[in-house]
C-alpha positions in Angstrom: -89.2 -13.2 55.5 -86.7 -13.5 52.6 -84.9 -11.3 49.9 -82.3 -12.5 47.7 -80.9 -9.0 46.2 -77.1 -9.8 46.8 -74.1 -7.5 47.6 -72.2 -5.9 44.6 -69.1 -5.5 46.1 -67.2 -7.9 48.5 -68.7 -8.1 51.9 -67.5 -8.8 55.5 -69.9 -11.5 57.1 -70.3 -12.5 60.8 -72.0 -15.7 62.0 -71.9 -15.7 65.4 -72.8 -19.2 66.1 -70.8 -20.6 63.0 -72.1 -23.0 60.2 -73.2 -26.4 60.8 -70.3 -28.6 61.1 -68.4 -25.7 61.5 -69.0 -23.8 64.9 -65.6 -22.3 64.8 -66.2 -20.5 61.5 -67.3 -16.9 62.6 -66.1 -14.4 60.2 -66.4 -14.5 56.3 -65.8 -12.5 53.0 -68.3 -12.8 50.4 -66.8 -12.2 47.1 -69.1 -11.5 44.1 -68.1 -14.2 41.4 -70.6 -13.5 38.9 -74.6 -12.4 39.6 -76.3 -14.3 42.4 -72.8 -16.7 42.6 -70.6 -15.7 45.6 -67.3 -17.5 47.0 -67.4 -17.2 50.5 -63.8 -17.0 52.3 -63.3 -17.9 56.0 -61.1 -15.7 57.7 -60.9 -18.0 60.9 -59.6 -21.0 58.8 -57.9 -20.0 55.3 -58.4 -23.7 54.1 -62.2 -23.2 54.4 -64.6 -21.7 51.6 -67.8 -22.2 50.0 -70.0 -21.2 46.9 -73.0 -19.7 47.9 -75.7 -18.5 45.6 -79.0 -16.4 45.3 -81.9 -18.9 45.1 -83.5 -17.0 42.3 -80.9 -18.3 39.9 -82.2 -21.9 39.9 -84.9 -22.1 42.6 -87.0 -19.2 41.7 -90.1 -20.3 43.7 -88.1 -20.8 47.2 -89.2 -19.1 50.0 -88.1 -20.7 53.0 -90.0 -19.5 56.4 -87.4 -18.1 58.9 -88.7 -18.4 62.5 -89.3 -15.4 64.9 -86.2 -16.3 67.1 -83.9 -16.2 64.3 -85.2 -12.6 62.5 -85.1 -11.6 65.9 -81.5 -12.6 66.6 -80.4 -11.4 63.2 -82.6 -8.1 63.7 -84.4 -8.4 60.7 -87.6 -6.0 60.3 -88.5 -6.7 57.1 -88.1 -9.2 54.3 -86.0 -6.4 52.3 -83.4 -6.7 55.2 -82.6 -10.5 54.4 -80.1 -11.9 52.0 -80.7 -15.5 51.7 -78.1 -17.4 50.1 -77.9 -21.7 49.5 -74.7 -23.2 49.9 -73.7 -25.4 47.1 -71.8 -28.4 46.7 -69.6 -28.3 43.5 -70.2 -31.2 41.2 -67.8 -33.3 39.3 -67.8 -35.5 36.5 -69.5 -38.2 38.0 -72.1 -36.0 40.4 -73.8 -32.9 39.4 -73.7 -29.9 41.5 -76.4 -29.7 44.3 -77.5 -26.7 46.7 -78.6 -27.2 50.0 -82.3 -25.8 50.4 -82.8 -26.9 53.9 -80.2 -25.0 55.9 -79.9 -21.6 53.9 -77.7 -18.6 55.0 -79.6 -15.8 56.0 -77.8 -12.5 56.4 -78.8 -9.3 57.8 -78.2 -6.8 54.5 -77.3 -4.0 56.8 -75.4 -5.3 59.7 -73.8 -8.2 58.0 -74.7 -10.5 60.7 -75.9 -14.1 59.4 -76.8 -17.3 60.7 -77.3 -20.8 59.0 -81.0 -21.7 59.5 -81.9 -25.4 59.6 -85.7 -25.1 58.7 -87.7 -27.4 61.0 -90.9 -29.2 59.7 -89.6 -28.7 56.0 -89.4 -31.3 53.2 -87.0 -29.1 51.5 -84.0 -31.2 50.4 -80.6 -30.9 51.7 -79.1 -31.8 48.4 -81.1 -30.4 45.3 -79.6 -30.8 41.9 -78.7 -27.5 40.3 -80.0 -27.6 36.6 -77.7 -27.5 33.9 -77.7 -24.6 31.5 
């Protein structure tokens, strides 16, 4: 159950359980940067922010299976209700950028409630290199 249609304007996102490694970070602004690329600004901690992408940009066959507990908790009734985003680690001169395919963000497009889902029983990489191009 996934969709990657992204918001065209800044969206206020709530993550009741926080993010992995950042349990106190609950409120975010999702700012579109360019098509499929977003800056995710934490409202609870002004020093915290992330770059997130729509999987379709670099991983067109990415189709995570979201468990029923998550779909119920987020109130997702269909795939079109879900916006799936990948957290990116920005690259440096020595190391390319990579995306976390193992723990996507899943956002209810209607309520703007989100969760970072660690996919169980998955062989997807935590650090998938983002192709240059």
